[in-house]
Each structure stands twice: as C-alpha cells, then as structure tokens.
C-alpha positions in Angstrom: 19.5 -14.8 17.5 17.9 -15.1 14.1 14.7 -13.3 13.3 11.8 -15.2 11.6 10.6 -14.0 8.3 7.4 -12.7 9.9 9.5 -10.6 12.3 11.6 -9.2 9.5 8.4 -8.5 7.5 6.8 -6.6 10.4 9.9 -4.6 11.2 10.6 -3.7 7.5 6.9 -2.9 6.8 6.7 -0.7 9.9 9.8 1.3 9.0 8.6 1.9 5.4 5.1 2.7 6.6 6.5 5.4 8.9 8.8 6.7 6.1 5.8 7.0 3.9 3.9 9.0 6.5 6.9 11.3 7.1 7.6 11.9 3.4 3.9 12.4 2.6 3.8 15.0 5.4 6.9 16.7 4.2 5.6 16.9 0.7 2.3 18.2 2.0 0.4 15.4 0.4 -3.2 15.1 1.6 -4.8 12.5 -0.8 -5.9 9.6 1.3 -6.1 7.3 -1.8 -2.4 7.8 -2.4 -1.5 6.8 1.1 -3.7 3.7 1.0 -2.4 2.6 -2.4 1.2 3.0 -1.2 0.6 1.1 2.0 -1.0 -1.7 0.0 1.9 -1.8 -2.5 4.4 -1.8 0.4 2.5 -4.7 2.0 2.6 -6.8 -1.2 6.3 -6.0 -1.9 7.5 -6.9 1.6 5.3 -10.0 1.7 6.8 -11.1 -1.6 10.4 -10.4 -0.4 10.0 -12.3 2.9 7.7 -15.0 1.6 5.0 -14.1 4.2 1.4 -15.1 3.6 -0.8 -13.6 6.3 -4.2 -14.3 4.8 -5.5 -15.1 1.4 -8.7 -13.2 2.2 -6.7 -10.1 3.3 -4.7 -10.3 0.1 -7.8 -10.4 -2.1 -9.5 -7.5 -0.2 -6.3 -5.4 -0.4 -5.9 -6.2 -4.1 -9.5 -5.2 -4.8 -9.1 -1.9 -2.9 -5.9 -1.2 -4.8 -7.6 -1.9 -8.2 -10.6 0.4 -7.3 -8.2 3.2 -6.5 -6.2 2.7 -9.7 -9.3 2.4 -11.9 -10.7 5.6 -10.3 -7.5 7.5 -11.1 -7.4 6.2 -14.7 -11.0 7.2 -15.3 -10.2 10.6 -13.7 -7.3 11.1 -16.2 -9.0 9.8 -19.3 -12.5 11.3 -18.7 -12.1 14.4 -16.5 -15.3 15.6 -14.9 -17.1 12.3 -15.2 -16.6 11.2 -11.6 -17.5 13.4 -8.6 
C-alpha cells in the first residue's frame, strides 16, 4: 500500500511539529514568534520535499507572517529599544 504525497506530507509535518513542541519545552523556550516561524519553515520545507501545494493563499499568508517576524527580529537586533 503506497501513501500519497499528501499523506506523507501530513505524517512528516505532524512528527516534526510534535518534535518542535517537545524540544522547545525541554529547552524552556517561551517565545511564541519562534514557534510560529519554525512551524512555517517546517511547512514550506515539507511542502517542497513532497511537492504538495495546499493553497496559494495560505502560502502567501504564511510567507507574509514569516517575513513580519523576521523583520521584527532584525529591527530588534539592529535598533534595540525602538520597538516595544
């Protein structure tokens, strides 16, 4: 019985998602933006590996969220104290 690429994607993404939660908990990480950016990266990596395209709109929204998080972190490093 062969699995479809969507099934492989869901299984792999679920396992890595759970591993991210466990390792984050073990490392006592509590930054929500880190978790969100890792989940988005995992989504894009596994969708590229398995050739799965769930939704163009979803991809655009996730990419925008990821870029906002990255831009926030870059601004926070380059100009400390400017944001919040």
